[in-house]
ROVEXRO-640433 format. One record per residue: residue number from 1; residue in one letter; x, y, z negated of N, C-alpha, C in turn. Coordinates in steps of 0.05 Angstrom, whole numbers. Each point is the difference from the previous one (the first is absolute). Layout:
+-----+---------+--------+--------+--------+--------+--------+--------+--------+--------+--------+
| num | residuo |    n_X |    n_Y |    n_Z |   ca_X |   ca_Y |   ca_Z |    c_X |    c_Y |    c_Z |
+-----+---------+--------+--------+--------+--------+--------+--------+--------+--------+--------+
| NUM |       A |      X |      Y |      Z |      X |      Y |      Z |      X |      Y |      Z |
...
+-----+---------+--------+--------+--------+--------+--------+--------+--------+--------+--------+
REM end
This chain:
+-----+---------+--------+--------+--------+--------+--------+--------+--------+--------+--------+
| num | residuo |    n_X |    n_Y |    n_Z |   ca_X |   ca_Y |   ca_Z |    c_X |    c_Y |    c_Z |
+-----+---------+--------+--------+--------+--------+--------+--------+--------+--------+--------+
|   1 |       M |     17 |    -21 |      2 |    -18 |     22 |      0 |     19 |     26 |      2 |
|   2 |       T |     -6 |     13 |     13 |     20 |     26 |      6 |    -17 |     26 |    -16 |
|   3 |       V |     11 |     19 |      2 |    -11 |     30 |    -15 |    -22 |      6 |     20 |
|   4 |       R |      4 |     -4 |     26 |    -20 |      7 |     18 |    -25 |    -15 |     -8 |
|   5 |       D |      3 |    -28 |      0 |    -21 |    -14 |     -7 |    -18 |      5 |    -23 |
|   6 |       I |     12 |      9 |    -22 |     -7 |     12 |    -24 |    -15 |     23 |      6 |
|   7 |       I |     10 |     21 |     15 |    -17 |     27 |      8 |    -25 |     -6 |     16 |
|   8 |       I |      8 |    -16 |     20 |    -30 |    -10 |     20 |    -18 |    -12 |    -18 |
|   9 |       S |      7 |    -14 |    -21 |    -18 |    -15 |    -12 |    -18 |     20 |    -21 |
|  10 |       A |     18 |     15 |    -14 |    -13 |     20 |    -14 |    -19 |     20 |     10 |
|  11 |       V |      5 |      7 |     29 |    -17 |     19 |     15 |    -22 |    -13 |      4 |
|  12 |       K |      3 |    -23 |     14 |    -25 |    -23 |      7 |    -16 |     -2 |    -27 |
|  13 |       T |     11 |     -2 |    -20 |    -17 |     -2 |    -26 |    -16 |     18 |     -9 |
|  14 |       A |     17 |     27 |      4 |    -15 |     26 |    -13 |    -19 |      6 |     24 |
|  15 |       V |      0 |     -8 |     27 |    -23 |      6 |     17 |    -24 |    -19 |     -7 |
|  16 |       Q |      6 |    -23 |     -5 |    -23 |    -18 |     -6 |    -13 |      8 |    -31 |
|  17 |       V |     15 |      6 |    -15 |    -10 |     13 |    -27 |    -18 |     23 |      2 |
|  18 |       A |     13 |     21 |     18 |    -16 |     24 |      6 |    -28 |     -8 |     14 |
|  19 |       V |     -2 |    -17 |     18 |    -21 |     -8 |     14 |    -25 |    -12 |    -19 |
|  20 |       A |     12 |    -19 |    -20 |    -18 |    -15 |    -17 |    -10 |     19 |    -22 |
|  21 |       A |     18 |     22 |     -8 |     -9 |     21 |    -20 |    -27 |     14 |      7 |
|  22 |       L |      5 |      7 |     28 |    -22 |     15 |     10 |    -28 |    -13 |     -3 |
|  23 |       F |      6 |    -30 |      8 |    -27 |    -16 |     -2 |    -12 |     -4 |    -28 |
|  24 |       A |     24 |     -8 |    -17 |     -7 |     -8 |    -29 |    -11 |     25 |    -13 |
|  25 |       W |      6 |     23 |      1 |     -7 |     20 |    -17 |    -24 |     15 |     10 |
|  26 |       A |     -8 |     -7 |     23 |    -25 |     11 |     14 |    -24 |    -21 |    -10 |
|  27 |       V |     -6 |     -2 |    -24 |    -16 |    -21 |     -8 |    -31 |     13 |     -7 |
|  28 |       P |    -18 |      2 |     12 |    -21 |     11 |     -8 |    -18 |    -20 |    -16 |
|  29 |       V |      8 |    -22 |      8 |    -15 |    -24 |    -17 |     -1 |      6 |    -27 |
|  30 |       L |     22 |     11 |    -13 |      0 |      3 |    -23 |    -20 |     23 |    -13 |
|  31 |       D |      0 |     21 |     19 |    -17 |     22 |     -9 |    -29 |    -12 |      4 |
|  32 |       W |     -7 |    -16 |     16 |    -28 |    -14 |      2 |     -5 |    -13 |    -23 |
|  33 |       L |     18 |    -21 |    -11 |     -3 |    -16 |    -24 |     -2 |     17 |    -24 |
|  34 |       T |     13 |     24 |     -4 |     -5 |     13 |    -21 |    -23 |     17 |     -2 |
|  35 |       S |    -13 |     12 |     25 |    -25 |      7 |     -1 |    -21 |    -22 |     -5 |
|  36 |       A |      3 |    -20 |      3 |    -19 |    -23 |      1 |     -1 |     -8 |    -32 |
|  37 |       G |     19 |     10 |    -16 |      0 |      0 |    -30 |     16 |    -25 |     -8 |
|  38 |       I |     20 |    -14 |     22 |     15 |    -16 |     -6 |     28 |      6 |    -10 |
|  39 |       T |     12 |     -5 |    -22 |     25 |      5 |    -14 |     22 |    -14 |     17 |
|  40 |       V |     18 |     22 |     10 |     26 |    -11 |     15 |     19 |     10 |    -10 |
|  41 |       D |     24 |    -18 |     -7 |     29 |      8 |     -4 |      9 |      9 |     23 |
|  42 |       R |     -3 |     27 |      7 |     13 |     11 |     27 |     27 |     -4 |      9 |
|  43 |       S |     19 |      1 |    -21 |     26 |     -6 |      8 |      9 |    -29 |      7 |
|  44 |       A |    -12 |    -20 |    -16 |      3 |    -23 |      7 |    -14 |    -13 |     27 |
|  45 |       V |    -23 |     13 |      8 |     -9 |     -7 |     25 |     14 |     14 |     22 |
|  46 |       E |      7 |     24 |     -7 |     17 |     17 |     26 |     30 |    -24 |      3 |
|  47 |       A |     12 |     -3 |    -22 |     29 |    -15 |     -2 |    -11 |    -28 |     18 |
|  48 |       A |    -13 |    -14 |     -7 |    -13 |    -23 |     14 |     -6 |      5 |     33 |
|  49 |       A |    -11 |     16 |      3 |     -6 |     13 |     25 |     25 |      4 |     12 |
|  50 |       F |     12 |     15 |     -9 |     28 |      9 |     14 |     18 |    -22 |      6 |
|  51 |       A |      3 |    -20 |    -18 |     15 |    -22 |      4 |     -9 |    -21 |     20 |
|  52 |       I |    -28 |     -3 |      0 |    -15 |    -17 |     24 |      8 |     11 |     28 |
|  53 |       V |     -6 |     30 |      2 |      1 |     13 |     27 |     28 |      1 |      6 |
|  54 |       T |     19 |      6 |    -13 |     30 |     -3 |      5 |      6 |    -29 |     13 |
|  55 |       G |     -9 |    -24 |    -13 |      6 |    -24 |      6 |    -11 |     -2 |     30 |
|  56 |       L |    -24 |      8 |      6 |    -18 |      0 |     24 |     14 |     14 |     22 |
|  57 |       V |      8 |     27 |     -1 |     15 |     16 |     13 |     24 |    -10 |      9 |
|  58 |       T |     13 |    -14 |    -22 |     31 |     -6 |      5 |     -3 |    -30 |     20 |
|  59 |       A |    -16 |    -17 |     -8 |    -10 |    -21 |     20 |     -7 |      9 |     25 |
|  60 |       A |    -17 |     22 |      3 |    -11 |      3 |     29 |     24 |     10 |     16 |
|  61 |       L |     13 |     19 |    -14 |     26 |     13 |     15 |     20 |    -17 |      6 |
|  62 |       N |      7 |    -19 |    -21 |     21 |    -22 |     12 |    -13 |    -15 |     20 |
|  63 |       W |    -23 |     -7 |      2 |    -11 |    -21 |     24 |      1 |     19 |     20 |
|  64 |       A |     -5 |     28 |      4 |     -2 |     17 |     21 |     31 |      4 |      8 |
|  65 |       G |     20 |     -2 |    -15 |     28 |     10 |     10 |      8 |    -31 |     11 |
|  66 |       R |     -9 |    -21 |    -12 |      6 |    -23 |     15 |     -7 |     -4 |     28 |
|  67 |       R |    -25 |      7 |      8 |    -15 |      0 |     19 |      9 |     16 |     22 |
|  68 |       W |      3 |     30 |     -7 |      7 |     28 |     16 |     25 |      7 |    -18 |
|  69 |       P |     26 |     -2 |     14 |     26 |     10 |    -13 |     -3 |     27 |     -2 |
|  70 |       W |    -17 |     16 |     17 |      5 |     32 |     -3 |    -12 |     11 |    -27 |
|  71 |       V |    -19 |    -19 |    -13 |     -8 |      9 |    -23 |     23 |      4 |    -22 |
|  72 |       N |     19 |    -23 |     -1 |     20 |      2 |    -18 |     18 |     28 |      8 |
|  73 |       V |      2 |      6 |     23 |     11 |     28 |      4 |    -12 |     22 |    -15 |
|  74 |       I |    -25 |     -2 |      8 |    -17 |     24 |    -13 |      0 |      0 |    -34 |
|  75 |       L |      1 |    -21 |     -7 |     -3 |     -2 |    -26 |     31 |      9 |    -16 |
|  76 |       S |     15 |     -6 |     15 |     34 |      4 |    -13 |      5 |     28 |     10 |
|  77 |       F |    -14 |     14 |     10 |      2 |     26 |     11 |     24 |     -4 |     18 |
|  78 |       G |      0 |    -15 |     19 |     18 |     -5 |     23 |     29 |     -8 |    -10 |
|  79 |       L |      4 |    -15 |    -19 |     23 |    -14 |    -12 |      4 |    -26 |      6 |
|  80 |       A |    -22 |    -14 |      6 |     -1 |    -29 |      4 |    -15 |     -7 |     23 |
|  81 |       R |      8 |    -19 |     19 |    -16 |    -14 |     21 |    -14 |    -24 |    -13 |
|  82 |       S |     11 |    -16 |    -17 |    -15 |    -21 |    -16 |      6 |      6 |    -28 |
|  83 |       G |    -12 |    -22 |    -15 |      1 |      0 |    -32 |     30 |      5 |    -11 |
|  84 |       P |      7 |     -1 |    -24 |     23 |     -4 |    -11 |     12 |    -30 |      6 |
|  85 |       T |     25 |     -2 |     -6 |     15 |    -22 |      6 |      1 |    -18 |    -29 |
|  86 |       Y |     -7 |      4 |    -22 |     -3 |    -15 |    -21 |    -14 |    -28 |     -4 |
+-----+---------+--------+--------+--------+--------+--------+--------+--------+--------+--------+
REM end
């Protein structure tokens, strides 16, 4: 594993987490549950949603990167044509 691989991996992970954060924190369902009188621990639900969405986004982007190599170029901001070599 080279330093370049570490940088590429960090950039790709940051992009995936940023995309997941946009979805996980836009949870209008929590507001609906609260308005319906159901007590919800918002931080726990948001943390679980963030973890689940991050995993789904990562899986989808890894699949897309294998199918269409140009996706890896976009996700690494032009640093890589394929995934890291580790």
